[in-house]
N, C-alpha and C positions, 0 to 999 in steps of 0.2 A: 549470550548475545554479543559480548565484546569480540569473541573469537569469530563469530559470523561476520560482524562488521569489518574486522581486520582482514579476514579472508577476502571479503568483497573488495576492499580497497586495494589489496595486493593484486587481485585478479584484474581489476580495471587498470592499474598502473602497468601491469605486464602487457596488456593489450595495447595501451598507448605507446609504450616503448617499442613493442613489436611492429606497430604500424609505422613509427618513425624510422626504425631500422630498415623496414621493407622499402620505404621511399628512398632512403639514402643508398641502399644497395642497388636499387633499380637505376638511379642516376649514374652511379659509378659503373655499372654494367653497360649502360648505354655508351658512356664515354670510352670505356675500354674495348667494347666489342664492336660497336657500329663503326668506329674509326679504323678498324682493320681494313675495311673496304672503301669507305668514303668519308668525307668530312662531315662535321656536325651541322653544317649549313643545310644539307639535304634533309636531315632529321628535323631541324628547327622549322623548316618550311612546312612540314606536315603537322606540326604540333598545333592542337586546337582545331584542326580540320578533320582528322580521322578520329573515329570512336574506337572503343575497345575491339570490336569485331574486325574493323579495318586494320588496326595495328596487329592483331593476331595473325591475319593473313599476310601482311607485309613482313613481319618478323619471320614467320615460317618460310616465306618465299626467299628472303635474304639468307637465312641459315641453311637452306637447301642447296645453295650454290656450292660448287666444288672448293672454292678458296675460302669459304666462311669458317670462322673460328668454331671450335667445339663448345657447345653450350647445352647444359642439361635442362631438363624440363622445369625445374624450380627457377633457374636463372632466366629462362625464356619467359616464364610467368612474371617474374619481377620486372623484366624489361618492358613487357606489354603493359603491366599494371602501372608502371611509372609513366610511360609515354601517354597512356590514355587518360591520365589525371592531370596532365599539364595543359596550360592555356597560354595563349600569346599575350 
């Protein structure tokens, strides 16, 4: 019983830490990636206005441009995830 409870506590703690790390990574990626082409004012203007689907389309469109930085699928998901959870 103790092992089961301990395992459960560890699993929950891991999930919470992972969610926090995901959020921190998303913000850092937005700051380092999006500013390659434009300032964050443009990004901030759309925060709280666009939902996840809209951010997915916007980020994909921006990353398809010839001068866009190389971003992997996981990084793109982190960017979209962070942007879609922000509010003004």
